[in-house]
C-alpha positions as CSV (number, residue, x, y, z in Angstrom):
1,M,111.5,88.2,135.0
2,K,115.2,87.3,135.5
3,Q,116.0,87.3,131.8
4,S,118.9,88.7,129.9
5,Y,117.3,92.1,129.4
6,L,117.2,92.5,133.2
7,F,120.8,91.5,133.6
8,L,121.7,95.2,133.2
9,I,119.5,96.1,136.1
10,L,121.0,93.4,138.3
11,I,124.6,94.5,137.7
12,L,124.0,98.2,137.9
13,I,121.5,99.0,140.6
14,Y,122.7,97.3,143.8
15,A,126.2,98.7,144.1
16,P,126.6,101.9,146.2
17,V,129.8,102.5,148.1
18,F,129.3,105.7,150.0
19,S,126.5,107.0,152.2
20,Q,125.2,110.5,153.1
21,G,123.3,111.8,156.1
22,E,123.7,108.7,158.3
23,E,122.9,110.8,161.4
24,I,119.6,111.7,159.8
25,V,118.5,108.2,158.8
26,E,119.3,106.8,162.2
27,E,117.2,109.3,164.2
28,K,114.5,107.2,166.0
29,Q,112.0,110.0,165.8
30,K,112.0,110.1,162.1
31,K,109.0,108.4,160.6
32,V,110.8,108.1,157.2
33,K,114.4,106.9,157.1
34,I,116.1,108.2,153.9
35,A,119.5,107.2,152.5
36,G,121.1,109.0,149.6
37,V,123.9,107.0,148.1
38,P,126.3,108.1,145.3
39,Y,127.1,105.1,143.1
40,L,130.4,103.8,141.8
41,N,130.9,100.3,140.4
42,Y,133.1,98.3,137.9
43,S,132.0,95.4,135.7
44,R,134.0,93.6,133.1
45,T,131.0,93.8,130.8
46,V,129.9,97.4,131.1
47,G,133.0,99.1,132.5
48,F,132.9,101.8,135.2
49,S,129.4,102.9,136.3
50,Y,128.4,105.9,138.3
51,G,125.2,107.6,139.4
52,L,122.8,108.1,142.3
53,L,120.5,105.8,144.3
54,G,118.0,107.0,146.9
55,A,115.9,104.8,149.2
56,A,113.2,105.6,151.8
57,F,111.9,103.2,154.4
58,Y,108.7,103.8,156.3
59,K,105.7,102.2,158.0
60,L,102.3,102.7,156.3
61,N,100.7,102.3,159.7
62,A,102.7,103.4,162.8
63,N,100.7,101.0,165.0
64,D,101.6,98.0,162.7
65,S,104.5,96.3,164.5
66,I,104.3,93.1,162.4
67,S,104.7,94.4,158.8
68,P,108.3,95.0,157.6
69,S,108.9,98.6,156.6
70,S,107.7,99.6,153.1
71,S,110.3,101.1,150.8
72,T,110.6,103.4,147.8
73,T,113.8,103.2,145.7
74,I,114.9,105.3,142.7
75,A,118.1,105.0,140.7
76,G,119.9,106.6,137.8
77,I,123.1,104.9,136.6
78,Y,125.4,105.5,133.6
79,S,128.5,103.5,132.5
80,T,131.6,104.1,130.4
81,S,130.2,101.6,127.8
82,E,127.2,103.9,127.4
83,S,125.0,101.5,129.2
84,Y,122.4,103.2,131.4
85,I,119.4,102.6,133.6
86,G,116.8,104.8,135.2
87,M,114.2,103.0,137.4
88,G,112.0,103.1,140.4
89,I,110.8,100.3,142.8
90,Q,107.9,100.6,145.2
91,Q,107.3,97.9,147.8
92,F,104.5,97.9,150.3
93,Y,104.0,95.7,153.4
94,F,100.7,96.4,155.2
95,A,97.7,95.1,157.2
96,E,100.0,93.3,159.7
97,D,101.9,91.8,156.8
98,R,98.7,90.2,155.3
99,W,99.4,92.0,152.0
100,R,102.6,92.5,150.1
101,T,102.8,94.5,146.8
102,K,105.7,95.5,144.5
103,L,105.8,97.8,141.4
104,A,108.9,98.5,139.3
105,G,109.4,100.4,136.1
106,G,112.1,102.1,134.1
107,I,114.1,102.4,130.9
108,G,117.7,101.2,130.1
109,N,120.3,100.3,127.6
110,G,122.7,97.5,128.1
111,N,125.8,97.1,125.9
112,L,126.6,93.5,126.7
113,Q,128.1,90.4,125.0
114,V,127.2,86.8,124.2
115,Y,129.6,83.9,123.6
116,Q,129.2,81.9,120.4
117,S,130.9,78.6,119.8
118,F,132.2,77.6,116.3
119,Y,134.0,74.5,114.9
120,S,137.3,76.3,115.2
121,G,136.6,77.7,118.7
122,G,134.5,80.5,120.0
123,S,134.3,84.2,120.5
124,F,132.2,87.0,122.1
125,I,129.8,89.0,120.0
126,D,128.8,92.4,121.3
127,Y,125.1,93.4,121.5
128,S,123.0,96.2,122.7
129,T,119.6,95.8,124.3
130,K,117.3,98.8,124.9
131,V,114.5,98.1,127.3
132,K,111.4,99.8,128.7
133,F,109.5,97.9,131.4
134,I,106.8,98.0,134.0
135,M,106.0,95.0,136.2
136,G,104.2,94.4,139.4
137,E,102.9,91.7,141.9
138,V,100.5,91.4,144.8
139,A,100.5,88.7,147.4
140,R,98.0,87.7,150.2
141,R,98.8,85.8,153.3
142,V,96.5,82.8,153.4
143,A,98.1,80.9,156.3
144,P,100.9,81.5,158.8
145,D,104.0,82.3,156.7
146,L,102.3,81.4,153.5
147,Y,101.5,83.8,150.6
148,V,99.9,83.4,147.2
149,G,99.9,86.1,144.6
150,L,99.6,87.3,141.0
151,S,102.2,89.0,138.9
152,G,102.3,90.8,135.5
153,G,104.5,93.0,133.4
154,M,105.0,94.7,130.0
155,V,108.5,94.8,128.5
156,N,109.7,96.1,125.2
157,A,113.2,94.9,124.3
158,R,115.2,95.8,121.2
159,T,118.4,93.9,120.7
160,E,121.0,94.7,118.0
161,F,124.0,92.5,117.5
162,D,127.4,93.9,116.4
163,L,127.5,91.9,113.2
164,D,127.1,92.8,109.6
165,L,124.7,90.7,107.6
166,P,126.0,89.4,104.2
167,L,125.2,91.5,101.2
168,T,123.8,94.3,103.4
169,D,124.9,97.0,105.8
170,R,122.2,96.1,108.3
171,R,122.9,94.4,111.6
172,P,120.8,91.5,113.1
173,T,118.1,93.1,115.2
174,I,115.4,91.6,117.5
175,D,112.6,94.0,118.4
176,I,109.8,92.3,120.3
177,P,107.5,92.8,123.3
178,I,107.7,90.5,126.3
179,N,104.4,90.8,128.2
180,Y,103.5,88.2,130.9
181,V,101.1,87.3,133.5
182,G,101.8,84.8,136.3
183,T,101.1,83.4,139.7
184,F,103.4,82.5,142.6
185,I,103.4,81.0,146.1
186,Q,105.8,81.8,148.9
187,S,106.5,80.3,152.3
188,D,108.4,82.9,154.3
189,S,109.3,82.3,158.0
190,R,112.3,84.8,158.0
191,N,112.5,87.0,161.1
192,N,113.6,89.9,158.9
193,V,113.3,90.5,155.1
194,N,116.5,92.5,154.9
195,Y,118.8,90.5,157.1
196,P,117.3,87.3,158.4
197,N,119.3,85.1,160.8
198,I,116.7,82.3,161.2
199,G,113.9,80.8,159.1
200,H,113.4,80.0,155.4
201,N,112.1,81.6,152.2
202,I,110.7,79.3,149.6
203,Q,109.2,80.6,146.4
204,A,107.7,79.1,143.2
205,S,106.5,81.2,140.4
206,F,105.0,80.5,136.9
207,K,104.8,83.1,134.2
208,N,103.2,82.9,130.8
209,S,104.3,85.1,127.8
210,G,101.8,83.9,125.3
211,E,100.8,85.3,121.9
212,W,97.4,86.1,123.4
213,L,99.3,88.9,125.4
214,G,100.6,90.5,122.2
215,N,103.9,88.7,122.1
216,E,105.5,87.3,118.9
217,T,106.4,84.1,120.6
218,N,104.8,81.8,123.1
219,F,106.9,80.6,126.0
220,N,106.6,80.0,129.8
221,Q,108.9,80.4,132.7
222,L,109.2,78.5,136.0
223,E,111.3,79.9,138.8
224,L,112.1,78.1,142.0
225,S,114.1,79.2,145.0
226,Y,114.8,77.8,148.5
227,D,116.7,79.8,151.1
228,L,117.5,78.4,154.6
229,Y,119.0,80.6,157.3
230,K,120.6,79.2,160.5
231,P,122.3,81.1,163.4
232,L,125.5,79.5,164.6
233,M,127.0,79.2,168.0
234,S,128.8,82.6,168.4
235,G,125.6,84.6,167.9
236,K,127.4,86.8,165.4
237,D,127.4,84.5,162.4
238,I,124.8,83.0,160.1
239,F,124.8,80.1,157.7
240,L,122.7,80.4,154.5
241,A,122.0,77.5,152.0
242,R,120.3,78.3,148.7
243,Y,118.8,76.4,145.7
244,Y,117.7,78.4,142.7
245,S,116.5,77.5,139.2
246,I,114.8,79.4,136.4
247,S,113.5,77.5,133.3
248,S,112.2,79.1,130.1
249,F,110.5,76.6,127.8
250,G,108.5,76.9,124.6
251,D,109.4,79.2,121.7
252,V,112.1,81.1,123.8
253,P,113.4,84.3,122.3
254,F,117.0,85.5,122.9
255,V,116.0,87.9,125.7
256,G,114.1,85.0,127.4
257,Q,117.3,83.0,128.0
258,N,119.1,83.0,131.3
259,T,122.8,83.9,132.0
260,V,125.1,82.6,134.8
261,G,126.1,85.5,137.0
262,G,124.8,87.9,139.6
263,D,123.8,86.8,143.0
264,N,122.8,83.3,142.0
265,I,126.5,82.4,141.2
266,R,128.9,85.2,141.8
267,G,132.2,84.9,139.9
268,Y,130.8,85.3,136.3
269,S,130.5,88.7,134.6
270,E,131.3,88.0,130.9
271,G,127.9,86.6,129.9
272,R,129.6,83.5,128.4
273,Y,127.3,80.9,129.8
274,R,123.6,81.3,128.8
275,D,120.7,79.0,127.8
276,D,117.0,78.4,128.3
277,Q,117.4,76.9,131.8
278,L,119.7,77.7,134.8
279,Y,120.2,75.6,137.9
280,S,122.3,76.6,140.9
281,I,123.2,75.7,144.5
282,Q,125.3,77.7,146.9
283,A,126.1,78.4,150.5
284,E,127.0,81.7,152.3
285,Y,128.6,82.3,155.7
286,R,128.0,85.7,157.3
287,Y,130.1,86.9,160.2
288,N,129.7,90.3,162.0
289,F,133.1,91.0,163.7
290,E,132.1,94.5,164.9
291,S,128.8,96.3,165.6
292,K,128.7,97.7,162.0
293,F,131.2,95.6,160.1
294,G,131.0,92.1,158.8
295,M,132.4,89.6,156.3
296,V,130.7,87.1,154.0
297,F,132.2,83.9,152.4
298,F,130.3,82.1,149.7
299,G,130.6,79.4,147.1
300,G,128.5,77.1,144.9
301,F,127.8,75.6,141.5
302,A,125.6,76.4,138.5
303,T,124.8,75.1,135.1
304,V,122.8,76.2,132.1
305,V,121.1,73.8,129.7
306,P,118.5,73.9,126.9
307,E,116.4,71.4,128.8
308,I,116.6,69.5,132.2
309,S,117.3,66.1,130.5
310,E,120.7,67.5,129.5
311,I,121.7,68.7,133.0
312,F,124.5,66.1,133.3
313,E,125.9,66.7,129.8
314,H,127.0,70.3,130.4
315,D,129.7,72.0,132.4
316,L,129.3,72.4,136.2
317,L,130.4,76.0,136.8
318,P,131.9,76.7,140.3
319,G,132.0,80.1,141.9
320,I,133.7,81.1,145.2
321,G,134.3,84.5,146.8
322,T,134.2,86.8,149.8
323,G,132.9,90.2,150.7
324,I,132.8,92.9,153.3
325,R,129.7,94.6,154.8
326,Y,129.0,97.9,156.6
327,L,125.7,98.4,158.4
328,L,124.2,101.6,156.8
329,L,120.7,101.6,158.4
330,P,120.8,99.7,161.8
331,K,117.1,99.8,162.4
332,E,116.3,98.4,159.0
333,K,119.3,96.1,158.9
334,I,120.5,97.4,155.5
335,N,124.1,96.7,154.7
336,I,126.3,98.1,151.9
337,G,129.3,96.2,150.8
338,L,131.7,94.8,148.2
339,D,131.9,91.2,146.8
340,V,134.8,89.7,144.8
341,A,134.5,86.2,143.4
342,A,136.1,83.8,140.9
343,G,134.5,81.4,138.5
344,K,135.6,79.1,135.7
345,G,137.8,81.4,133.6
346,D,136.0,84.4,134.9
347,W,135.7,86.7,137.9
348,S,133.4,89.4,139.2
349,L,133.6,92.5,141.4
350,S,130.4,94.1,142.7
351,F,129.5,96.8,145.1
352,R,126.0,96.4,146.6
353,I,123.3,97.7,148.8
354,S,121.5,95.1,150.9
355,D,122.7,91.5,151.2
356,A,122.1,88.7,148.6
357,F,118.6,87.3,148.4
358,A,117.1,90.1,150.6
359,R,113.5,91.4,150.3
């Protein structure tokens, strides 16, 4: 669920800047390719972050030449704002890519901020969200390049705002479970899940967080994405076009809202723009000028609204930027890199492992 309690995960996990044991991970005779990556990152929201990330890539069946490599990822990150995250992600591709499964779980604490408007202007209010989560999904290929699946998760999020309530020393606190079940459909014709240069990836998912699952509120979430990849004339460059939207509707809690930032529109890191629904479009140009080095240029627009009928009544938020890439695992086509971007009155700097919209 791409909700505010997962914003910490997005800004902390995918940002390594060094690699270890590259000679080991590139040996062709190794059945398991392992990368150990020390982590260093800076965010305007959580400050400097540091930690470790480890990833292993492997085939469940050595004779299966169709399935992408499965992967196991673990991470532990801590920041100068006392934000932290510890998590693991397990992803399996098997039976000649007829089945795909993913399981993720972890704990974290995000010391973030939300922007509140007043008659005399506006200001940021600090808040802290502690979260424990486990979520998973399973998909089955039902036709060429077409998958259908089920998803589910259990999340406990406790949010405390840095405000003093009148006539009391207590601070406003939201402590609720966010449990969900859902279904999704995916059309995936990419030639590689880590770094495609041709094809498309279209996904639509629906999630229900109803009271019947033990939640205190009843709301739903609809998420849509469309990625199109086109190789260009030089053979070294790729054009990517992307549409993305995520809509929460019903009795939406604070942690069920969506924030502009992350990969969907880079250039925003303050958490100023948030609401129930987010819509974005963007394009990215990727150019590999050496065997292991490349550049990316990207730009787009996003908006957040309480409902789609108000989409033309709110600010259109531009984002534009560039980044550099280094090919860490050639066989798996895994890059690490750095992106810098500017938005409307905001900017972002992010180190990363893997390119945007991968896997």
